[in-house]
N, C-alpha and C positions, 0 to 999 in steps of 0.2 A: 668354783664355778661362777661364771658371770651372770648379769641379772637376766639377760636373753635366755641363758641354760636352764637357769630356775624357771622363767617363765614357762617354757616347753614342759620341762618335767613336772611341773606343779599342774599343768594345765590352766594357768591363769593368766590374764593378760598383765604386761609389765605396769601399765597404768594402775592395775589393781594392787598389784605387790607395792608399789610406791605410795599407794593410799594407806596400805596397811602397816607401812613404815611410818609415814608421818603420823599415824594414830597410835602409835606405840605398841600395836598389835603384834608386829615382827621386828625382832632385834636386828640392828645395824649390820652390816657386813663387815668384814674386815676391809678397811681402807687399803688399796693399793695406790691409787693416785689421789688427785683432789676430786676425780670425778669419776672412779672406778673403785668397784669393792668385791671382794670374794665372799660368795655365800656356801653353804656347805650342807650338809645333811640334816642340820638341826632347823635351818631354815625352811627347808622342803617339809620336814614332819610338822613345823609349827602352820605352815601353809595348809597341810592336811587340815590340822586341827582347826584351824581357823573355817575351813571350807565346810567342815563336818557341823560346828557349832552356828554356823549361819544355816545350811542349806536342810539338814536334818532336824535341828532343834530350833531354827528360826529365830535365832538370838540377834539381838540388835549390837551394834557395836559396843555400847557401853556395857552391855551383860557379857560380850568375849573379852572385852579388857579386863573386867573383873575376874573372869575364870583365867585367862593367860597369866595374869598377876599373881594368882594362887599357884598356878604352875612353876612360874618363876622363883617364886617364894620358897618352893620345895614342901610344900603341903603334901600331905599324903593323897592316896588314890581315892580313900574313903570320903576325906574332907572334899576334895574337888568334886567328886559325884554328889555328893550332899549339896554343896552350893550349886552346881549346876541344876539337879532337880528343883530347887528353891528358885533359880533363876526362872526354870519353865514354868512352874505353877503359880509363882506369885507374881512375874514381872511380864509373862507373856501375855499373847491376847487371848484371853479366857473368857470374854463376856459372851462371845459369838453365838447367836441363836438360841436361846433357851426354849426348851420345847414343852408343849403342854403335858406330853407323857412323861418328860424328865422330872417335872412339877410335882407331878404324882408320885412318881417313884420317892423322890427326894422326901416328900410330906409324909408317906406311907412308913418308910424305914425311919423316920425321925432323923435323917442325915443333915448334917448342916448345910445350907445353902448359899455356899461362897463360892466366889470366882476360883476354880482350881481347875487344872490339868484332866481330873477324872469327870467333873460335871461337864465340860466341855466335850470329851469323848462320848459319854453318855448321850448327849443331846446330838453329836454328830450321828453316831449310831440310830437313834431312833427317829431323827429326822429322815436319814438315808432310807430307812424302812417304811416310814410315811409316804415318800415320793416313789418307792417301787410298789406301793399299794399292799405291803405285807405287815401293816401297823399291829403291834400286839395288842390284844384285849386287855383291860383293866387286871383280868383275873391271870393272864399270862404274865404280865408286869410284876404282879404280885408273887408268883412262883420263883420266876428271875430273880428279882430283888431280893427276895429272901435266900434265895441261894448265895448271892453274892456276898451277903451281910454275914453269913457262916465262915468259920473260920474252918 
């Protein structure tokens, strides 16, 4: 398929596809002429992977590059998922909005207070509860955090 058809099928502008090609996220198509290439199903799948890594997981280009390099090298699914989890937890925007209630939970449970996706999720949830006027009492936080800490 030509670049224009790939663009339509992938729901991605041609300029974005060319950007992904330049960045090495998308493999080159098979050259037909000096200015035309043929793209296939693997290109469409890769674009969907890139779109998911960017939109759903919020990864930056450098992070996506590391993940697709693992895919291209033949890494196992578990290795790729492990790397993806680390990219999201260790390199994502995890510092946003510490809440006082989150600090209380972390202190009471003795959990490590380090930037992580889990801490961000806790703070986002507690922050939203505060905004809605249904902030839990310290006693309720204790009960819920104890339950989360059990296996």
